[in-house]
C-alpha positions as CSV (number, residue, x, y, z in Angstrom):
1,M,26.0,31.0,-38.0
2,I,29.7,29.8,-37.2
3,K,28.4,29.9,-33.6
4,N,25.7,27.6,-34.4
5,K,27.8,25.2,-36.1
6,I,30.2,25.1,-33.2
7,K,27.5,24.4,-31.0
8,G,26.1,21.5,-33.4
9,I,29.7,19.9,-33.5
10,I,29.9,20.0,-29.7
11,L,26.4,18.3,-29.3
12,F,27.3,15.8,-31.9
13,L,30.6,14.7,-30.1
14,Y,28.7,14.8,-26.8
15,T,26.4,12.4,-28.2
16,R,28.8,10.1,-29.7
17,F,30.9,10.2,-26.2
18,K,27.8,9.6,-24.2
19,Y,26.6,6.3,-26.2
20,R,30.0,5.1,-27.0
21,N,29.8,1.8,-25.3
22,S,26.2,1.2,-25.7
23,S,23.7,-0.8,-28.0
24,I,22.8,2.2,-29.7
25,R,23.8,2.9,-33.5
26,F,24.1,6.2,-35.1
27,L,24.1,6.1,-38.9
28,G,25.2,9.8,-39.4
29,M,25.2,13.2,-37.6
30,S,22.5,13.1,-35.1
31,F,22.2,15.4,-32.0
32,I,20.9,14.1,-28.6
33,D,20.7,16.9,-25.9
34,S,21.7,16.0,-22.3
35,K,17.9,15.9,-21.1
36,S,17.1,13.0,-23.6
37,K,17.4,9.4,-23.2
38,L,17.9,6.3,-25.4
39,E,16.8,3.1,-23.7
40,G,18.9,0.8,-25.9
41,H,19.1,-1.2,-29.1
42,N,18.3,2.0,-31.1
43,S,19.1,2.9,-34.4
44,I,19.3,6.6,-35.1
45,D,19.6,7.7,-38.8
46,N,21.5,10.9,-40.1
47,N,20.5,14.5,-39.1
48,T,18.1,13.4,-36.3
49,T,17.6,15.7,-33.5
50,L,16.0,14.9,-29.9
51,N,15.5,17.7,-27.5
52,N,13.9,16.8,-23.8
53,S,12.8,13.7,-25.5
54,S,13.1,9.9,-24.6
55,I,13.2,6.8,-27.1
56,G,12.3,3.1,-26.0
57,L,13.9,-0.1,-26.1
58,G,14.4,-1.2,-29.7
59,T,12.9,1.6,-31.4
60,Y,14.8,3.0,-34.4
61,T,14.6,6.3,-36.5
62,G,14.7,7.2,-40.1
63,S,16.6,10.5,-41.3
64,N,15.6,14.1,-40.5
65,V,13.4,13.1,-37.4
66,H,13.3,16.2,-35.0
67,F,11.4,15.3,-31.6
68,T,11.1,18.1,-29.0
69,F,9.2,17.2,-25.6
70,V,8.3,13.7,-27.2
71,K,8.2,10.4,-25.2
72,V,8.4,7.2,-27.5
73,G,7.7,3.8,-26.4
74,R,9.5,0.5,-27.2
75,F,10.1,-1.3,-30.4
76,C,8.4,1.7,-32.7
77,S,9.3,2.2,-36.2
78,I,9.8,5.7,-37.2
79,A,10.3,6.7,-40.8
80,S,12.3,9.6,-42.4
81,N,11.3,13.3,-42.1
82,V,8.7,12.9,-39.1
83,H,8.5,16.0,-36.7
84,N,6.4,17.3,-34.1
85,I,5.1,21.0,-33.5
86,F,5.0,22.0,-30.1
87,G,3.8,25.5,-30.4
88,N,0.2,26.7,-30.3
89,H,-1.5,30.1,-31.4
90,P,-4.8,31.7,-30.5
91,K,-7.3,31.4,-33.5
92,D,-10.4,32.7,-32.2
93,T,-10.8,35.7,-29.7
94,F,-7.4,37.5,-30.1
95,V,-7.0,40.0,-32.9
96,S,-3.8,38.6,-34.0
97,T,-2.1,35.0,-33.7
98,H,1.4,36.6,-33.2
99,P,2.9,35.9,-29.8
100,V,4.0,39.3,-28.8
101,F,0.3,39.7,-27.6
102,Y,0.2,36.8,-25.5
103,S,3.4,35.2,-24.6
104,I,6.0,36.4,-21.7
105,G,8.4,33.7,-23.3
106,F,8.6,35.7,-26.7
107,P,11.8,37.8,-27.1
108,Y,10.4,41.1,-27.7
109,T,6.9,40.5,-26.0
110,F,4.1,43.2,-25.4
111,V,2.7,41.5,-22.3
112,K,3.8,41.1,-18.8
113,V,1.5,38.1,-17.9
114,Q,0.8,35.1,-19.9
115,K,-2.5,35.3,-21.7
116,F,-2.7,32.3,-23.7
117,K,-1.5,28.6,-23.2
118,D,0.9,28.4,-26.2
119,I,2.3,24.9,-25.1
120,V,0.2,22.0,-23.6
121,Y,1.9,19.4,-21.7
122,I,0.6,15.8,-21.6
123,A,2.7,15.1,-18.6
124,P,5.6,17.0,-17.1
125,E,8.1,17.8,-20.0
126,T,5.9,15.8,-22.4
127,I,3.8,17.4,-25.1
128,V,3.6,14.2,-27.3
129,E,3.5,10.7,-26.3
130,I,3.8,7.9,-28.6
131,G,3.1,4.3,-27.5
132,N,4.8,1.0,-28.1
133,D,5.1,-0.9,-31.4
134,V,4.1,2.1,-33.2
135,W,4.6,2.4,-36.9
136,I,4.8,5.9,-38.4
137,G,5.4,6.4,-42.1
138,D,7.5,9.2,-43.8
139,N,6.8,13.1,-43.8
140,V,4.5,12.8,-40.8
141,T,3.6,15.9,-38.8
142,I,2.5,15.6,-35.2
143,L,0.8,18.4,-33.5
144,G,1.1,19.1,-29.5
145,N,-1.1,17.4,-26.8
146,V,-1.3,14.1,-28.8
147,K,-1.2,10.6,-27.5
148,I,-0.6,7.7,-29.9
149,G,-1.6,4.6,-28.8
150,D,0.2,1.4,-28.7
151,G,0.4,-0.7,-31.9
152,A,-1.0,2.1,-34.3
153,V,0.0,2.6,-37.7
154,I,0.3,6.1,-39.3
155,G,0.5,6.3,-43.0
156,A,3.0,8.6,-45.0
157,N,2.3,12.5,-45.5
158,S,-0.1,12.3,-42.5
159,L,-1.0,15.3,-40.1
160,I,-1.9,14.2,-36.7
161,T,-4.1,16.6,-34.8
162,K,-5.6,14.3,-32.2
163,D,-5.3,11.3,-30.2
164,I,-4.8,8.0,-32.2
165,E,-6.4,4.9,-30.9
166,P,-4.4,1.6,-30.2
167,Y,-3.7,-0.5,-33.1
168,S,-5.7,1.6,-35.4
169,I,-4.3,2.3,-39.2
170,N,-4.6,6.1,-39.8
171,V,-4.0,8.2,-42.8
172,G,-4.5,11.7,-44.4
173,S,-4.2,15.3,-43.2
174,P,-5.7,15.4,-40.8
175,T,-5.7,11.6,-40.1
176,K,-8.6,9.4,-40.0
177,I,-9.0,5.7,-39.3
178,I,-9.4,3.5,-42.3
179,G,-9.1,0.2,-40.1
180,F,-7.7,-1.8,-37.3
181,R,-4.6,-4.2,-37.5
182,F,-6.7,-7.0,-35.3
183,N,-10.2,-7.6,-34.1
184,Q,-11.1,-6.1,-30.6
185,E,-10.7,-9.4,-28.8
186,T,-7.1,-9.4,-30.1
187,I,-6.3,-5.8,-29.5
188,E,-7.4,-6.3,-25.7
189,F,-5.2,-9.3,-25.6
190,L,-2.1,-7.4,-26.6
191,L,-2.9,-4.4,-24.7
192,K,-3.1,-6.3,-21.5
193,F,-0.1,-8.7,-21.9
194,K,2.2,-5.6,-23.1
195,W,4.8,-7.9,-24.9
196,W,7.2,-5.0,-25.1
197,D,7.5,-5.0,-21.5
198,K,8.6,-8.6,-21.1
199,G,12.5,-7.5,-21.5
200,Y,14.7,-7.7,-24.4
201,D,16.0,-11.3,-23.8
202,W,12.2,-12.9,-23.6
203,I,11.3,-11.1,-26.7
204,K,14.5,-12.3,-28.5
205,K,13.8,-15.9,-27.3
206,N,10.1,-16.0,-28.3
207,A,10.6,-13.8,-31.7
208,D,9.6,-17.0,-33.9
209,F,6.0,-16.6,-32.5
210,F,5.6,-13.0,-33.6
211,E,5.2,-14.0,-37.1
212,N,1.6,-14.9,-36.7
213,I,-0.7,-13.4,-34.0
214,E,-2.7,-16.7,-33.5
215,K,0.5,-18.4,-33.0
216,F,1.7,-16.0,-30.5
217,K,-1.5,-15.9,-28.6
218,A,-1.6,-19.7,-28.4
219,K,2.2,-19.6,-27.0
220,I,1.1,-17.1,-24.5
221,E,-1.7,-19.0,-23.3
222,E,0.5,-22.1,-22.9
223,L,3.1,-20.1,-20.7
224,L,-0.1,-18.8,-18.5
C-alpha cells in the first residue's frame, strides 16, 4: 500500500515536471507515464491515468479517465469515468476462462507457451484507436481492438464492443447506431478536408465558421 502511494506521488511529480512549461492544464491529481504523449492545448481532469497512450491536440478529459494502449485523436471531448478494457478471455473451446491455462504472462501460469491471444493490437502498442472530433459521454467502457471513427458521438453509460462509424451517434450496452450527425455528402466532405489537421492557428482563425456546417463548407469552398 505504502509502496503504491510512493510510486503514485513520484509519477504525479514527474507528470507536472514534464509538462510544466506546456499548454497543458491539469485540474487535479493525474498520472501520465513516460511512454504517453500529450500533443498540446489539452485539459486533463482529476484522477486521470494514461499508460502507453497518446492524446491529440485540443483533446480534453473529465475526471477518472483511465486509458492503457489508447490513441486519441485531436479535439476530442472525453467525459468522466471513461476507460478501456485491454484483456480478453477465451469463451468457447477452453474449459476455463482463467489465464493460468493459456497465458505465459500471468504470474503463476500453468503453461509454457501462449495458447490464446488475450491482447489484440490494432497497431504497434495500440489497442484502442479514437479518431478526431469524437465526443464520449460519462461512464463509457471501451473493449479492446476497437476503432472509433472521426466525428462520432458515444452516449453516456455505453459499452463499445465493435468499431464505430465516422460521425455516427451511438448509445447502449452494447452500442447501436441511432443516427448520424450530418448527411453522407457532408460526412464525406469533412473526412476529406480533415479540419483537425490544419493546425491550431488556422482553426483558431476560422473558429467563427464552425457554428454552422453550411457556413463552414461555403468558407472552405472559397478557400479552395
